N, C-alpha and C positions, 0 to 999 in steps of 0.2 A: 580617598578614592583607591589607593593601592590596596588597602585592606578589603574593600568591596571586591575588587578584581580578584584578589587572592582567594577570598572566601567563595566567590562565584565559581572560579576554576576548580577549587577543591570539591565543591558540590557537584559540578559537572563531571568530574572524574568518577565520583561515587556512582552517579547515575549511569554513566557508560558501563561501569562494571556490573550493573544490574541486567544488562542485555543477556538473555539466556542463550549461550553459545550453541547448545545442542539443538534448540528449537530453530535457530537461524540456519544451522546446517540442514535440518529437515526442510526448511523453507526453500533453501537453494535446490534441494532435490525435487521439490514440487515444481519449481520453475524449470528445472531441467526436463522433467516429464512433459510439462506444457509446451516447451520448445520442440521436443521431439514429436509430439502429437499435433503440432500446429494449432494449438488452442489459442483463443483470444484471451488477453489479459486486460481487464478494465480496472483502472486505478483511480481512486478519488479521495477527497477530503474537503474540509472547509478551512478558510483562512490560511494559517501557516501550514497546515496539513495539505491544503490544496497546492501550495507552492512546492512542498516536498513531493507530492504526487507528480506534478509536472516535471520536476527535476529527475525523479526516478524514471519516468517514461522516456525522457530524453536520453538518459544514460543507457537504459535497457534497449530502447529502439534504435539507437545509433551505435554507441561504442560497443556494447555487449553483442549486438547483432553483427557488427563488422567483424569482431573477433571470432564469432561462431561460424561465420560464413553462410548463415541463413538467418533471416530476421525473426525477432520476437514479434508477434502480432499484438502490440500493446497500444493502448490509448488512454489518455486522461479524460475523464468524463466532464470536467469542468472547464476545459479550454475552448469550447465553442460558445462564446458569449451570445451570439444571436439566438442559438437554439435554446440556451438556458433562459434567456429573457422571454422567448416565446412560450416555453413550457410553463414558466412561473406565472406569466400573465394569463395564459389561456386555461391552465389547469391549476397548479399550486406549486409553491416553491419546494415543498417537500417531495415533489415528483421529478425534480430536475435530472436526477440520475436514473431513476427507474424508467422513465419514458424513453431515454436513450437506449437502455438495455433491451427494451421491448423491440426496438428496431434491429439491433445487432447481435445480441447474445444468443448462444446456443448451448444446449446441455453439454457439460464437460468443460466449458470455458471457466475462467476465474474472475471473480470480483474481489479486489483488494482495497479495503477501506482503512484509512488512518484517522484517528480521532483521539485527542487527549481525554476528553470527557466521556466518549463512547455513547453519547446520548443525542447526537444530531438526528432529527427526524428524517432528513433527506438521505442520510447514510443508512439508518435503520430500515427505511422503506426499500432501499436498493438491495440490502443484504437479505431481507425477507423475501423480496421478489426473486432474487437469485437462488435462494434455497428452494423455493417453490418450483423453480424452472430448471433445476438440475445443474446449477453452477456450483463450483467449489468456492466457498467463501472464506476469505482471510481477513482478519481484523487485528490491527495494532492499536492499543489503547494505553492510557495512563492508569494510575492507581485507582481512579474513580470507577474504572471499568465500564460502567453504564450498560445499556442493553446490548451493545455490540459484543461485549465479552461473553455474553450468554448465547448469542446467536451464531457466532462464527464457527465454521468447521475447524479452522486452525486459528488460534489466538495467541498473540504475544502481548503481555501486559508489562509495561515499564512501571515499577513501583515508586512512582513519584507523582505529585499533583502539580508540579511546576511546569507550566506550559512550554517554556523555552527549552528546558532540559529534556522533557519527553519528546518534543518535536526533534531535537538534535539526536536523541537516541533512535527515533524512528528513521531519520535520514541516515544514520550510521548503519542501520539494518539494511536499508535500501542500497547503500553503497556496497555493503558486503555481498549482497546478492549480485549486483552488477559486476563487481570485481572478481567474483568467483568465476565468471565467464570471461571477462576481459583478460585476467591473468592466468587462467587455467582452462582455456578453451579446449585444448586437446583432451584433457581428462574429462571434462563435462560432456563433450560430444560422444565419448566412448563409454560413459558410465551407464550402468543398468540398461 
Protein backbone atom coordinates (compact mmCIF):
# COMPACT_ATOMS: atom_id res chain seq x y z
CA UNK A 1 0.00 0.00 0.00
CA UNK A 2 2.89 2.37 0.70
CA UNK A 3 4.03 1.97 -2.92
CA UNK A 4 0.53 2.82 -4.15
CA UNK A 5 0.41 5.97 -2.02
CA UNK A 6 3.90 7.00 -3.12
CA UNK A 7 3.13 6.39 -6.80
CA UNK A 8 -0.19 8.20 -6.53
CA UNK A 9 1.40 11.25 -4.91
CA UNK A 10 4.18 11.33 -7.51
CA UNK A 11 1.60 11.26 -10.32
CA UNK A 12 -0.42 13.91 -8.49
CA UNK A 13 2.60 16.22 -8.27
CA UNK A 14 3.23 15.77 -12.01
CA UNK A 15 -0.38 16.67 -12.79
CA UNK A 16 -0.25 19.77 -10.59
CA UNK A 17 2.81 20.92 -12.53
CA UNK A 18 0.72 20.72 -15.73
CA UNK A 19 -1.43 23.65 -14.59
CA UNK A 20 -0.60 26.49 -17.02
CA UNK A 21 0.48 29.34 -14.74
CA UNK A 22 0.08 32.13 -17.30
CA UNK A 23 -3.46 31.01 -18.15
CA UNK A 24 -4.38 30.94 -14.46
CA UNK A 25 -3.04 34.50 -14.11
CA UNK A 26 -5.18 35.50 -17.10
CA UNK A 27 -8.18 33.82 -15.49
CA UNK A 28 -7.63 35.81 -12.29
CA UNK A 29 -7.67 38.98 -14.41
CA UNK A 30 -10.98 37.88 -15.97
CA UNK A 31 -12.47 37.42 -12.50
CA UNK A 32 -11.10 40.80 -11.41
CA UNK A 33 -12.86 42.45 -14.35
CA UNK A 34 -16.09 40.59 -13.59
CA UNK A 35 -15.91 41.75 -9.97
CA UNK A 36 -15.32 45.37 -10.98
CA UNK A 37 -18.19 45.29 -13.48
CA UNK A 38 -20.60 43.48 -11.12
CA UNK A 39 -21.02 40.60 -13.56
CA UNK A 40 -22.73 37.40 -12.50
CA UNK A 41 -20.57 34.28 -12.44
CA UNK A 42 -22.39 30.97 -12.96
CA UNK A 43 -20.33 27.89 -12.07
CA UNK A 44 -21.18 24.28 -12.80
CA UNK A 45 -20.05 20.71 -13.30
CA UNK A 46 -21.22 17.13 -12.74
CA UNK A 47 -20.21 14.67 -10.03
CA UNK A 48 -16.86 15.60 -8.51
CA UNK A 49 -16.74 18.69 -10.69
CA UNK A 50 -20.09 19.78 -9.22
CA UNK A 51 -18.59 19.43 -5.76
CA UNK A 52 -15.60 21.51 -6.90
CA UNK A 53 -17.97 24.14 -8.32
CA UNK A 54 -19.87 24.37 -5.01
CA UNK A 55 -16.60 24.67 -3.10
CA UNK A 56 -15.34 27.35 -5.49
CA UNK A 57 -18.53 29.43 -5.24
CA UNK A 58 -18.38 29.18 -1.44
CA UNK A 59 -14.79 30.47 -1.34
CA UNK A 60 -15.40 33.15 -3.97
CA UNK A 61 -18.76 34.29 -2.59
CA UNK A 62 -17.70 34.34 1.05
CA UNK A 63 -13.96 34.56 1.69
CA UNK A 64 -12.86 36.38 -1.48
CA UNK A 65 -15.86 38.71 -1.29
CA UNK A 66 -15.10 39.50 2.36
CA UNK A 67 -11.49 40.32 1.51
CA UNK A 68 -12.47 42.51 -1.44
CA UNK A 69 -15.10 44.46 0.50
CA UNK A 70 -17.65 43.94 -2.27
CA UNK A 71 -19.23 40.62 -3.18
CA UNK A 72 -18.67 38.48 -6.20
CA UNK A 73 -22.08 37.76 -7.73
CA UNK A 74 -21.59 34.01 -8.04
CA UNK A 75 -23.84 30.98 -7.99
CA UNK A 76 -23.40 27.25 -8.53
CA UNK A 77 -26.10 26.07 -10.92
CA UNK A 78 -26.41 22.57 -9.47
CA UNK A 79 -27.11 23.46 -5.84
CA UNK A 80 -30.88 23.95 -6.18
CA UNK A 81 -32.13 20.36 -6.15
CA UNK A 82 -35.86 21.14 -6.46
CA UNK A 83 -35.26 23.28 -9.51
CA UNK A 84 -32.97 20.70 -11.12
CA UNK A 85 -35.50 17.93 -10.58
CA UNK A 86 -38.34 20.07 -11.96
CA UNK A 87 -36.35 20.99 -15.06
CA UNK A 88 -35.18 17.44 -15.68
CA UNK A 89 -38.70 16.07 -15.17
CA UNK A 90 -40.59 18.70 -17.19
CA UNK A 91 -38.01 19.36 -19.93
CA UNK A 92 -34.87 17.23 -20.02
CA UNK A 93 -31.84 16.53 -17.85
CA UNK A 94 -29.55 18.09 -20.44
CA UNK A 95 -31.37 21.42 -19.84
CA UNK A 96 -30.84 21.66 -16.06
CA UNK A 97 -28.24 24.43 -16.33
CA UNK A 98 -29.47 26.18 -19.46
CA UNK A 99 -33.00 26.70 -18.11
CA UNK A 100 -31.54 28.42 -15.03
CA UNK A 101 -29.38 30.69 -17.20
CA UNK A 102 -32.49 31.71 -19.12
CA UNK A 103 -33.89 33.17 -15.88
CA UNK A 104 -30.80 34.93 -14.58
CA UNK A 105 -28.00 35.45 -17.11
CA UNK A 106 -27.34 38.66 -19.00
CA UNK A 107 -24.85 39.52 -21.72
CA UNK A 108 -21.39 40.05 -20.22
CA UNK A 109 -21.92 37.54 -17.41
CA UNK A 110 -19.67 34.48 -17.08
CA UNK A 111 -20.45 30.78 -17.22
CA UNK A 112 -17.63 28.62 -15.84
CA UNK A 113 -17.88 24.86 -16.51
CA UNK A 114 -15.59 22.13 -15.18
CA UNK A 115 -15.56 18.67 -16.73
CA UNK A 116 -12.87 16.01 -16.94
CA UNK A 117 -14.34 14.51 -20.12
CA UNK A 118 -15.59 17.77 -21.62
CA UNK A 119 -18.56 15.95 -23.12
CA UNK A 120 -21.43 16.31 -20.64
CA UNK A 121 -24.53 17.30 -22.65
CA UNK A 122 -25.91 19.52 -19.87
CA UNK A 123 -22.65 21.51 -19.77
CA UNK A 124 -22.33 21.67 -23.55
CA UNK A 125 -25.90 23.00 -23.84
CA UNK A 126 -25.24 25.64 -21.16
CA UNK A 127 -22.01 26.79 -22.81
CA UNK A 128 -23.66 26.92 -26.24
CA UNK A 129 -26.58 28.90 -24.83
CA UNK A 130 -24.14 31.23 -23.08
CA UNK A 131 -22.21 31.92 -26.27
CA UNK A 132 -25.45 32.59 -28.16
CA UNK A 133 -26.56 35.07 -25.49
CA UNK A 134 -23.37 37.07 -24.95
CA UNK A 135 -21.92 35.35 -21.90
CA UNK A 136 -18.18 34.84 -21.58
CA UNK A 137 -17.58 31.08 -21.42
CA UNK A 138 -14.81 29.45 -19.40
CA UNK A 139 -14.15 25.70 -19.58
CA UNK A 140 -11.74 23.57 -17.56
CA UNK A 141 -11.28 20.05 -18.94
CA UNK A 142 -8.99 17.05 -18.87
CA UNK A 143 -6.91 15.58 -21.69
CA UNK A 144 -9.96 14.14 -23.44
CA UNK A 145 -10.99 17.76 -24.04
CA UNK A 146 -14.40 16.93 -25.47
CA UNK A 147 -16.69 19.50 -27.03
CA UNK A 148 -16.21 21.96 -24.18
CA UNK A 149 -12.58 22.57 -25.13
CA UNK A 150 -13.70 23.60 -28.62
CA UNK A 151 -16.57 25.78 -27.40
CA UNK A 152 -15.11 27.85 -24.56
CA UNK A 153 -13.94 31.42 -25.00
CA UNK A 154 -11.26 30.64 -22.41
CA UNK A 155 -10.12 27.05 -21.92
CA UNK A 156 -7.66 25.34 -19.61
CA UNK A 157 -6.87 21.70 -20.35
CA UNK A 158 -5.14 19.53 -17.76
CA UNK A 159 -3.24 16.92 -19.78
CA UNK A 160 -4.36 13.87 -17.85
CA UNK A 161 -7.27 11.47 -18.18
CA UNK A 162 -7.26 10.48 -14.50
CA UNK A 163 -10.48 11.84 -13.04
CA UNK A 164 -9.20 12.38 -9.51
CA UNK A 165 -6.02 14.13 -10.57
CA UNK A 166 -7.79 16.39 -13.08
CA UNK A 167 -10.46 17.31 -10.53
CA UNK A 168 -7.73 18.08 -7.99
CA UNK A 169 -5.97 20.30 -10.55
CA UNK A 170 -9.24 22.09 -11.34
CA UNK A 171 -9.81 22.69 -7.62
CA UNK A 172 -6.24 23.97 -7.36
CA UNK A 173 -7.02 26.50 -10.10
CA UNK A 174 -10.19 27.53 -8.27
CA UNK A 175 -8.24 27.99 -5.04
CA UNK A 176 -5.62 30.10 -6.83
CA UNK A 177 -8.36 32.36 -8.17
CA UNK A 178 -9.91 32.78 -4.73
CA UNK A 179 -6.64 33.26 -2.88
CA UNK A 180 -5.50 35.87 -5.40
CA UNK A 181 -8.32 37.97 -3.91
CA UNK A 182 -8.11 36.73 -0.32
CA UNK A 183 -4.35 37.29 -0.02
CA UNK A 184 -3.93 40.19 -2.46
CA UNK A 185 -7.17 42.14 -2.13
CA UNK A 186 -5.58 45.58 -2.26
CA UNK A 187 -3.70 44.83 -5.47
CA UNK A 188 -6.76 43.24 -7.13
CA UNK A 189 -9.01 46.17 -6.23
CA UNK A 190 -6.55 48.62 -7.78
CA UNK A 191 -5.49 46.63 -10.85
CA UNK A 192 -6.46 47.74 -14.35
